[in-house]
C-alpha positions as CSV (number, residue, x, y, z in Angstrom):
1,X,-71.6,-131.1,39.1
2,X,-73.8,-133.2,40.7
3,X,-77.7,-133.9,39.5
4,X,-79.0,-132.1,41.4
5,X,-77.2,-128.8,41.0
6,X,-77.9,-130.0,37.2
7,X,-82.0,-130.4,37.9
8,X,-82.0,-127.1,40.1
9,X,-80.5,-125.1,36.8
10,X,-82.5,-126.8,34.5
11,X,-86.0,-125.9,36.8
12,X,-84.5,-122.7,37.0
13,X,-83.9,-122.2,32.5
14,X,-87.4,-123.1,32.7
15,X,-88.4,-120.7,35.1
16,X,-86.9,-117.7,33.6
17,X,-87.9,-118.2,30.4
18,X,-92.4,-119.3,31.4
19,X,-91.9,-116.0,33.8
20,X,-90.2,-114.2,30.7
21,X,-92.8,-115.7,27.8
22,X,-95.4,-113.6,30.6
23,X,-93.9,-110.7,30.7
24,X,-93.6,-110.7,26.9
25,X,-97.0,-111.8,26.0
26,X,-97.9,-107.9,27.7
27,X,-96.4,-106.4,25.5
28,X,-97.7,-104.1,23.6
29,X,-101.3,-104.6,25.3
30,X,-104.2,-105.4,24.1
31,X,-105.0,-102.9,22.3
32,X,-101.4,-102.7,20.4
33,X,-99.6,-100.2,22.6
34,X,-96.0,-99.9,24.2
35,X,-95.6,-98.3,27.2
36,X,-92.2,-97.2,29.0
37,X,-90.8,-94.9,31.2
38,X,-87.4,-92.2,30.7
39,X,-85.9,-90.7,33.1
40,X,-86.1,-87.2,32.8
41,X,-82.6,-86.9,33.6
42,X,-80.3,-88.3,30.9
43,X,-83.2,-90.3,29.3
44,X,-82.5,-93.4,29.7
45,X,-85.7,-95.6,28.2
46,X,-87.5,-98.8,29.9
47,X,-90.1,-100.4,28.4
48,X,-92.9,-101.3,30.7
49,X,-96.1,-103.9,31.6
50,X,-98.5,-101.2,32.1
51,X,-98.7,-97.2,33.0
52,X,-96.7,-96.2,36.2
53,X,-93.5,-94.8,36.2
54,X,-90.8,-94.5,39.1
55,X,-90.8,-90.6,40.3
56,X,-88.1,-89.7,38.3
57,X,-89.5,-90.4,35.1
58,X,-91.6,-89.3,32.9
59,X,-94.8,-92.0,31.3
60,X,-94.5,-92.6,27.3
61,X,-96.6,-94.7,25.0
62,X,-96.3,-95.8,21.5
63,X,-98.5,-98.1,18.6
64,X,-96.8,-100.6,18.1
65,X,-97.6,-100.1,13.8
66,X,-96.9,-96.2,14.7
67,X,-98.4,-94.3,12.6
68,X,-98.3,-95.2,8.5
69,X,-95.7,-93.2,7.2
70,X,-94.0,-90.9,9.9
71,X,-91.1,-89.5,8.5
72,X,-88.8,-88.2,10.9
73,X,-86.8,-84.7,11.1
74,X,-83.3,-84.6,11.6
75,X,-80.7,-81.9,12.3
76,X,-77.8,-82.8,13.0
77,X,-74.9,-79.6,13.2
78,X,-71.7,-79.8,10.4
79,X,-69.5,-82.1,10.7
80,X,-65.9,-81.7,11.8
81,X,-67.6,-78.7,13.4
82,X,-67.4,-77.4,17.4
83,X,-69.3,-74.9,19.1
84,X,-67.2,-73.1,21.5
85,X,-68.8,-72.7,25.2
86,X,-67.7,-70.3,27.3
87,X,-68.5,-68.9,30.7
88,X,-72.0,-71.0,31.8
89,X,-73.0,-68.8,29.3
90,X,-76.1,-71.4,26.7
91,X,-75.1,-70.5,23.4
92,X,-77.5,-72.9,20.2
93,X,-75.7,-76.7,18.8
94,X,-77.8,-77.4,16.5
95,X,-82.2,-76.1,16.1
96,X,-84.8,-78.2,13.6
97,X,-87.9,-76.3,12.7
98,X,-91.0,-78.9,12.4
99,X,-94.0,-78.9,10.8
100,X,-97.8,-78.3,13.1
101,X,-97.7,-82.1,14.2
102,X,-96.5,-84.2,17.6
103,X,-93.2,-85.7,18.0
104,X,-90.5,-87.9,20.4
105,X,-88.0,-85.7,20.5
106,X,-84.1,-86.9,21.2
107,X,-80.7,-85.4,20.9
108,X,-77.3,-86.0,21.6
109,X,-74.2,-83.8,21.9
110,X,-70.6,-84.0,23.1
111,X,-69.0,-81.9,25.4
112,X,-65.6,-81.6,25.8
113,X,-63.9,-79.5,28.6
114,X,-60.9,-77.1,27.2
115,X,-60.6,-75.8,31.5
116,X,-57.5,-76.9,33.3
117,X,-60.1,-78.1,36.0
118,X,-63.6,-80.2,35.8
119,X,-66.2,-78.6,34.8
120,X,-70.3,-79.2,34.7
121,X,-72.3,-79.5,31.0
122,X,-75.2,-78.5,30.8
123,X,-78.2,-79.0,27.6
124,X,-81.7,-78.5,27.2
125,X,-83.6,-78.6,25.1
126,X,-86.2,-75.9,24.1
127,X,-88.9,-78.7,24.3
128,X,-87.8,-79.1,28.3
129,X,-85.7,-81.5,29.2
130,X,-82.1,-81.3,30.8
131,X,-78.9,-83.3,31.1
132,X,-76.5,-82.2,33.4
133,X,-73.3,-84.1,33.3
134,X,-69.6,-83.3,35.4
135,X,-66.5,-83.4,32.2
136,X,-63.1,-84.0,33.2
137,X,-60.4,-81.4,33.6
138,X,-58.4,-80.8,29.6
139,X,-59.8,-82.8,27.0
140,X,-62.1,-84.6,29.1
141,X,-65.4,-85.9,27.7
142,X,-69.3,-86.6,27.9
143,X,-72.0,-87.3,25.5
144,X,-74.8,-86.7,26.5
145,X,-78.4,-87.7,25.7
146,X,-81.5,-86.9,25.8
147,X,-85.5,-87.2,25.5
148,X,-88.2,-85.6,25.3
149,X,-91.8,-85.0,23.1
150,X,-93.3,-81.4,21.9
151,X,-96.7,-81.0,19.9
152,X,-96.5,-77.7,17.7
153,X,-100.3,-76.7,16.9
154,X,-98.4,-74.9,13.9
155,X,-95.0,-75.9,14.0
156,X,-92.2,-74.8,15.8
157,X,-88.4,-74.7,16.2
158,X,-86.5,-77.0,18.6
159,X,-83.4,-75.9,19.6
160,X,-80.6,-78.1,21.3
161,X,-77.9,-75.5,23.5
162,X,-75.7,-76.2,26.1
163,X,-73.1,-74.4,28.1
164,X,-69.7,-75.4,30.1
165,X,-67.2,-72.8,31.5
166,X,-64.2,-72.8,28.8
167,X,-65.5,-76.5,25.8
168,X,-66.8,-77.4,23.6
169,X,-69.7,-79.1,21.1
170,X,-69.8,-81.5,18.6
171,X,-71.9,-84.4,17.3
172,X,-74.8,-82.7,18.5
173,X,-78.1,-84.1,16.6
174,X,-81.2,-83.8,16.8
175,X,-84.7,-86.1,15.4
176,X,-88.1,-85.5,16.4
177,X,-90.2,-88.8,14.8
178,X,-93.9,-87.5,14.3
179,X,-96.6,-89.7,16.2
180,X,-100.2,-89.5,16.9
181,X,-100.5,-88.5,20.7
182,X,-97.7,-88.8,23.7
183,X,-99.7,-89.6,26.5
């Protein structure tokens, strides 16, 4: 490698380090709030500097310290159990009861297709987030993540439902983490 290439590489590394340090310094913001955007379809989350999200994203923010003593409520589908899914009928995979409050809700479920041809699989949280996936035929599978927020004035139940033409849902889990507010 020539001396010129080495100098260019070093300057590039320095620029990336300085640029990354500047970006990092603004997250969380001056009020201690971390801002993010998550895709309405699929639930991919990214941390952003500010509050502007893309058209297919939903803004979300949280305090870097979090609320004191907050504990997530979790419901898991019992181990080694499956829920049969047929004829695209919405079927409950698991549900979670929570007391009054505001929550960030995460869910995940695996779907296997037992049909002879590929089929769409759809899962939904009763709080609103929906995810779709094409699942390959004869044992093809997909893990579907969901992310949403919910507020309950007197407690409530969060339900995870799925459907496909012919298959099973397994390893379903819902976690609701209490937060002070969702903006």
